[in-house]
C-alpha positions in Angstrom: -0.8 50.3 60.6 -1.1 47.3 62.7 0.5 46.5 65.7 2.2 43.7 63.6 3.8 46.0 61.6 4.8 48.2 64.2 6.9 45.3 65.6 9.4 45.5 62.0 12.6 45.7 62.7 13.7 45.7 58.4 17.2 46.9 57.7 18.0 48.3 61.0 21.0 49.9 61.2 21.9 51.9 64.3 24.3 55.0 63.2 27.0 56.0 65.6 27.0 59.5 67.4 29.9 60.2 66.0 29.7 59.6 62.8 26.3 61.6 62.9 28.5 64.6 64.3 30.9 64.1 61.5 27.8 64.2 59.0 26.9 67.2 60.5 29.8 69.2 60.5 31.0 68.2 57.2 27.8 69.3 55.5 27.2 72.2 58.0 24.1 70.8 59.2 23.9 72.0 62.7 24.6 75.5 61.6 21.7 75.3 59.4 19.7 74.3 62.2 20.7 76.6 64.7 19.8 79.5 61.8 16.5 78.3 61.7 16.0 74.7 59.6 13.6 72.6 60.2 15.5 68.9 60.1 13.6 65.8 60.0 14.6 61.8 60.3 11.8 59.9 58.7 13.6 56.9 60.0 15.1 57.9 63.2 15.6 54.2 65.1 17.1 54.8 68.8 17.3 58.8 67.4 21.3 58.9 67.2 21.2 61.7 64.6 19.0 63.7 66.0 20.7 63.6 69.6 24.2 64.3 67.5 22.8 67.6 66.7 22.1 68.2 70.8 25.3 67.1 71.7 27.5 69.1 69.5 25.3 72.1 70.4 26.2 71.1 74.0 30.0 70.9 73.5 29.7 74.4 71.8 28.4 75.8 75.9 24.5 76.0 74.9 22.3 75.3 77.3 19.7 72.9 76.2 16.8 75.7 76.5 19.1 77.6 74.1 18.5 74.9 71.4 15.9 75.1 68.8 14.2 71.1 69.8 11.4 72.6 68.4 12.9 72.0 65.0 13.8 68.6 65.4 11.5 66.2 64.3 12.0 62.2 63.9 9.9 59.5 62.8 9.8 55.5 63.5 8.0 52.2 62.5 9.5 50.1 65.1 6.9 50.9 68.4 9.8 49.7 70.9 12.7 51.9 69.1 10.2 54.7 69.0 9.8 54.8 72.7 13.5 54.3 73.0 14.1 57.9 71.5 11.6 59.4 73.6 13.5 58.1 76.3 16.8 59.0 75.6 15.5 62.9 74.8 13.8 62.5 78.2 16.8 61.1 80.2 19.6 62.9 78.6 18.1 66.0 78.2 14.9 66.5 80.3 12.8 67.0 77.1 9.9 65.9 75.8 9.9 65.0 72.2 6.3 63.8 71.9 4.7 66.1 69.9 8.2 65.9 67.4 8.3 62.3 67.3 5.8 60.3 65.2 5.9 56.2 65.5 4.4 55.6 61.7 5.0 53.7 58.9 7.0 56.6 56.3 5.2 55.1 53.7 2.0 56.1 55.6 2.8 58.9 57.5 1.2 62.6 55.9 3.4 64.6 54.5 4.7 67.5 55.9 8.1 69.2 54.4 10.9 70.4 56.2 14.4 72.4 55.2 16.6 69.2 55.6 16.4 65.5 55.3 18.8 63.9 58.0 18.7 60.0 58.6 19.9 56.6 58.3 16.6 54.6 56.1 16.6 50.9 56.3 19.4 48.9 54.0 17.2 46.0 52.9 16.3 44.6 49.3 12.8 43.9 47.8 13.5 39.8 47.9 14.0 40.3 51.5 11.1 41.6 53.1 8.9 40.1 54.7 6.0 38.9 52.7 3.1 40.9 54.0 5.0 44.1 53.6 6.5 43.6 50.2 2.2 43.6 48.7 2.3 46.5 50.8 5.1 48.8 49.0 5.0 47.1 45.5 2.4 50.0 44.0 5.1 52.1 45.4 7.9 51.2 43.6 5.7 52.1 40.6 4.4 55.7 42.4 8.2 56.7 43.1 9.5 55.5 39.8 11.9 53.1 40.3 10.3 50.2 38.4 8.1 50.5 35.9 5.4 47.4 36.8 5.0 44.9 39.2 6.5 42.2 37.2 9.7 44.5 37.1 9.8 43.8 41.4 9.5 39.8 40.6 12.1 39.5 38.3 15.4 41.7 37.2 14.4 44.6 39.6 14.0 42.2 42.8 17.4 44.0 44.3 16.0 46.9 44.6 16.8 48.1 48.1 14.2 49.8 50.6 16.6 52.6 51.4 16.3 53.4 47.5 12.4 54.1 47.6 12.4 55.9 51.3 15.0 58.5 50.1 12.9 58.8 46.9 9.5 59.2 48.7 11.0 61.4 51.6 12.9 63.9 49.0 9.5 63.7 47.0 7.1 64.5 49.6 8.9 65.4 52.9 11.3 67.7 51.8 10.9 71.8 51.0 11.8 73.0 47.3 15.0 73.4 47.0 16.3 71.5 50.1 18.8 69.7 51.2 19.3 65.5 52.1 21.6 63.3 53.8 21.9 60.0 54.2 23.7 57.1 55.3 23.0 54.5 52.8 24.4 51.4 50.7 26.4 52.8 48.2 24.9 49.9 45.5 22.3 52.8 44.9 24.8 54.8 43.7 28.1 52.0 42.2 25.8 49.0 41.3 24.5 48.2 37.4 21.0 47.0 37.3 18.2 46.8 39.3 19.2 50.9 40.5 19.7 52.3 37.4 16.4 53.6 37.4 16.9 55.3 41.3 20.2 57.1 39.5 17.8 59.1 37.4 17.3 61.2 40.3 13.7 61.8 40.1 10.8 61.2 41.4 7.0 61.0 41.3 8.1 64.3 38.3 10.7 66.1 40.5 14.1 66.0 40.0 16.7 66.3 42.7 20.7 65.8 42.3 23.5 63.7 43.2 25.9 66.3 45.0 28.3 64.8 47.1 29.4 61.3 48.5 31.6 60.4 51.1 32.5 56.5 50.7 33.4 54.5 53.7 34.9 51.7 52.3 38.2 52.5 54.2 36.8 53.9 57.6 35.1 51.7 60.2 31.2 53.4 60.9 29.1 49.9 60.9 31.5 47.2 62.6 30.1 44.0 61.1 28.2 45.6 58.1 29.4 43.9 55.0 27.5 46.2 52.7 29.6 49.0 50.8 28.1 51.9 52.6 28.5 55.5 53.1 27.0 59.4 53.4 25.5 61.0 50.5 24.1 64.8 50.1 21.0 65.3 48.0 19.1 68.5 46.7 15.7 69.1 45.8 14.3 70.8 42.4 18.1 70.3 41.0 19.7 68.1 38.2 22.5 66.7 38.7 25.8 68.3 37.3 28.6 65.7 36.4 31.5 65.5 37.9 30.0 65.1 41.4 32.8 65.3 44.5 33.3 61.6 45.3 35.6 61.6 48.6 37.6 58.5 49.9 39.4 57.4 52.8 42.8 56.7 51.5 45.1 56.0 54.7 43.0 57.4 57.3 42.8 60.7 55.2 39.8 62.1 53.3 41.3 62.2 49.7 38.6 64.2 47.1 37.9 62.7 44.2 35.3 62.9 41.1 32.6 60.4 40.1 30.5 60.6 36.9 28.7 58.0 35.1 30.2 57.0 32.0 28.5 54.9 28.6 25.3 55.3 30.0 23.3 58.1 31.8 22.0 56.3 34.5 25.0 54.2 34.7 27.2 53.3 38.1 29.2 55.8 39.1 32.9 55.9 38.4 35.0 57.0 40.6 38.5 59.0 39.8 41.0 61.3 40.5 40.8 65.2 41.1 43.0 66.0 38.5 41.9 62.9 35.9 39.6 62.8 33.3 37.5 59.8 33.2 38.9 56.2 33.0 37.2 55.7 29.2 37.5 59.0 27.8 37.8 58.6 24.5 36.7 54.7 24.7 34.6 54.0 21.1 32.0 51.1 22.2 32.6 47.3 20.5 30.5 46.3 18.1 28.4 43.1 18.8 25.8 41.7 17.4 22.6 41.5 20.1 22.4 38.0 19.9 26.4 37.7 21.7 25.7 40.2 24.5 27.6 38.9 27.4 26.0 36.4 30.0 26.0 35.1 33.5 26.9 31.5 34.2 25.1 28.4 35.0 22.6 28.8 38.0 21.7 25.3 39.6 19.5 27.7 42.1 20.9 26.0 45.3 21.2 22.4 43.4 25.5 22.6 42.9 25.8 18.7 44.6 22.9 17.7 42.1 24.1 19.1 38.7 28.4 19.8 39.4 30.5 16.7 39.4 34.2 16.8 40.8 35.0 13.8 39.1 34.9 11.9 35.6 36.1 8.2 33.9 34.9 7.3 30.8 33.3 4.0 30.9 31.9 3.1 26.7 31.3 5.6 24.3 28.4 7.0 25.2 28.6 6.9 29.2 31.0 8.1 31.7 31.1 8.0 35.3 31.1 10.8 37.7 32.1 11.3 41.7 33.0 7.3 41.0 29.7 6.1 41.2 27.0 8.4 39.2 26.9 6.8 35.6 25.4 9.1 32.9 24.7 9.6 29.2 27.8 11.5 27.6 25.8 13.4 25.6 24.4 15.6 28.3 28.2 16.2 30.3 30.1 19.1 30.1 33.4 20.4 31.5 32.7 23.2 33.6 35.3 26.4 34.0 36.9 26.8 37.5 39.5 29.5 38.5 42.7 27.2 37.8 41.5 27.6 34.1 42.2 31.0 33.8 45.1 31.1 36.2 47.4 27.1 34.7 48.6 26.1 31.6 46.8 23.1 32.2 43.5 23.5 30.5 41.8 20.0 31.5 38.7 19.9 33.0 38.5 19.7 37.3 34.6 20.1 37.3 32.2 18.7 35.4 28.4 20.1 34.6 24.9 18.1 33.5 22.5 19.4 31.3 19.4 17.8 30.5 19.5 19.8 27.6 19.0 20.2 23.8 21.5 21.9 21.9 18.3 24.2 21.0 19.0 25.3 24.4 15.8 24.1 25.6 15.4 21.5 28.6 14.7 18.1 27.3 11.1 17.2 27.6 10.0 14.3 29.9 9.2 11.8 27.4 13.0 12.3 26.0 14.3 11.8 29.7 12.3 9.0 30.2 13.8 7.1 27.1 17.4 7.3 28.7 17.4 5.4 31.4 20.5 6.2 32.8 19.6 10.0 33.2 15.9 9.0 34.1 17.3 7.3 36.8 19.5 10.1 38.7 17.4 13.3 38.1 14.0 10.5 39.4 16.1 10.0 42.4 17.4 13.6 43.0 13.4 14.6 42.3 12.2 16.1 45.7 15.0 18.0 45.9 14.9 19.7 42.7 11.3 20.5 42.9 11.8 22.2 46.5 14.5 24.6 44.7 13.4 28.3 46.0 13.3 31.6 43.5 10.4 32.9 41.5 12.3 32.2 38.1 13.2 28.3 39.1 9.7 28.1 40.0 8.1 29.2 36.7 10.1 26.2 35.3 8.7 24.4 37.7 5.0 25.0 37.5 5.6 24.3 33.8 6.8 20.8 34.3 10.5 21.3 33.9 11.6 20.6 37.4 15.0 19.4 35.7 15.9 23.3 34.5 18.4 25.5 35.1 18.8 29.2 35.0 21.3 30.6 32.5 21.0 28.2 30.0 20.0 28.7 26.6 21.5 28.3 22.8 24.1 30.9 23.5 25.1 27.6 26.1 26.0 25.7 23.3 28.2 28.2 21.2 31.5 26.9 20.2 33.9 30.0 21.2 33.4 31.4 24.7 35.1 34.7 25.5 35.3 34.3 29.3 36.2 36.6 32.5 36.0 36.0 36.1 33.7 38.1 37.1 33.9 37.9 40.9 36.4 38.8 44.0 38.6 39.3 41.7 40.5 42.7 40.9 42.2 41.9 37.3 40.4 41.4 34.1 41.8 38.8 31.6 38.9 37.4 29.5 40.0 34.1 28.0 38.6 32.3 25.1 37.5 28.7 25.7 36.5 26.5 22.9 35.0 23.7 22.8 31.9 22.3 25.4 32.9 24.3 28.1 30.2 25.7 30.4 30.5 28.7 32.8 30.0 28.9 35.9 27.6 30.8 37.8 28.1 34.2 39.3 31.5 33.1 39.6 32.1 33.6 35.6 30.9 35.6 32.9 31.4 35.2 28.9 30.0 36.3 25.3 28.9 33.6 23.1 30.9 33.3 19.6 30.3 30.9 17.0 33.8 31.7 15.0 37.3 31.9 16.3 38.2 35.0 14.3 35.2 36.5 16.3 36.7 35.5 19.9 39.9 36.6 19.1 38.7 40.5 18.1 36.2 40.4 21.1 39.0 39.2 23.6 41.7 41.5 21.8 39.2 44.5 22.3 38.4 43.5 25.9 41.8 43.8 27.0 42.3 47.4 26.6 43.4 48.3 29.3 41.2 51.4 29.6 38.9 48.5 30.2 40.5 47.5 33.7 40.9 50.8 34.8 37.4 51.4 34.0 36.3 48.4 36.5 38.5 49.8 39.0 36.9 53.3 39.0 33.5 51.6 40.0 35.1 50.6 43.1 34.1 47.0 43.4 37.5 45.4 43.7 37.2 42.0 45.4 33.4 42.2 45.4 30.8 39.9 43.9 29.7 43.1 41.2 33.4 43.0 39.9 32.8 42.7 36.6 29.1 40.9 36.2 27.8 41.0 32.8 25.9 44.2 33.2 29.1 46.3 33.4 30.5 44.6 30.6 27.2 45.1 28.3 28.2 49.0 28.7 30.7 48.6 26.3 29.4 47.2 23.5 27.4 48.8 20.6 25.0 45.9 19.8 23.8 45.6 16.3 20.6 43.3 14.9 23.0 42.0 11.8 
């Protein structure tokens, strides 16, 4: 490990000692330690979790030399935090833990197996890691079965959280057979669809580990000012998960015991329901749909809303329109853009518009075609620098191919005659609505199913308005978040066919 790497503070969120004590008591970790179990915190930060075990012993009247400190082990990447942990044990308990604490990257630390893992892995998705560290970790995402290729890291699975990799790595390499692991972690690993489907196979390097129990901290203040959904999770090595699992929710300052299991897909997000009830989609039959009509996300400008989106529209001639009272553009490339008001009001008139320099085939216009249209070329040319500067692997791929005016989320499906659209971001109700004509769908705020005829659109809308589906979405515990009803969740409701 280089000196610069030892200065990394990646996804550092310190666990309050009170909550570490809560975890220890809830799962009997302290009792197991006193009974002879070895405990290892693989990313110990400033040592809060390990010191919590010592505090429990002192509160019970034990002297420091009566506690099995020789069975407490910790590791920390960051040099400053490592020394802070050593100082804490030296200053607070007059013990030297240098023989038990290591300062290393957990991915480079030689394997040694322990009875219990007890920790809080860093919370950060792959896209936000330092570039040099990304390159170092790419092969590990494959080795520990989180992605199938480095290309998938760059594409759809780039949002895999490093916490998933730490959990897979440490259970595989640092936990004894049939040992138990307890982690404070982002609950996206369990509740979000998409990038973490592979984690929910609960398997690393050919070794099964089971999901045993979950404490959801949604109704508790554990990490103040942390927006990421988080909780406390128990896993056991060399065991397959048996669903449903026990799932605790904090409701009105009380822990309520519930149940959780994936539905519709064995690796799908957990659905959470009461202890007395069955899964919310019990008896639900998937909706049959042609594969080409699968749920889609809306148009993504990759940070260029100010260039492609407009707040006013005025007809100027049969072929031109005035946008935002100043931009004269050809009508054939300007479309009404759905906004939230279009769902809530009887007034279905457009409130926003979007410029799409695309053919109806879903392909971006070629440069020669754009240049033959002076109004369109003039507008795009004056915004060329900003459009070329957009960040992100996918939009950069279009730019490198010469299509610097391209957007994401545009295809032949964007120009379908009918769309069943719903609000996918920050909502608590699911109300699929049919939009016919030239309407376009707005980024991750909405999602939709493109359809070619109205009869089919009405069939799909009716099927999606089944109350069981909204109950299913509520059971995923993403009400009001960016993951309320994104396409991946809704896709699980369909049986896709090719004809």
